C-alpha positions, -999 to 999 in steps of 0.1 A, spaced: 0 0 0 14 34 -9 9 67 9 14 104 2 42 123 20 27 145 47 57 169 43 59 176 5 38 170 -27 53 135 -33 26 109 -39 25 71 -40 55 65 -17 62 28 -12 68 15 23 103 6 33 92 -18 61 60 -36 71 48 -53 103 16 -74 104 -1 -84 137 -35 -100 132 -55 -75 112 -32 -45 121 -7 -35 94 20 -10 102 41 6 74 72 27 76 78 52 48 107 74 37 100 100 10 125 100 -18 117 136 -25 123 153 9 136 124 31 107 127 56 101 95 76 67 85 89 46 55 98 10 44 95 -11 18 113 -41 4 95 -68 -22 101 -67 -44 70 -104 -52 75 -113 -15 71 -96 -15 36 -112 -47 25 -78 -65 25 -65 -95 43 -34 -93 64 -8 -118 51 
């Protein structure tokens, strides 16, 4: 799952790391445009996806 950088206009940033615990999916991102690092936590069920 890609995300948009919250610090600059860069879109569709791919995660550099992923952690799956049950239906919770955490991604770590690093923007190639500005170098900003952030993470997200999502419930795979809310996105209609299955956690691997």
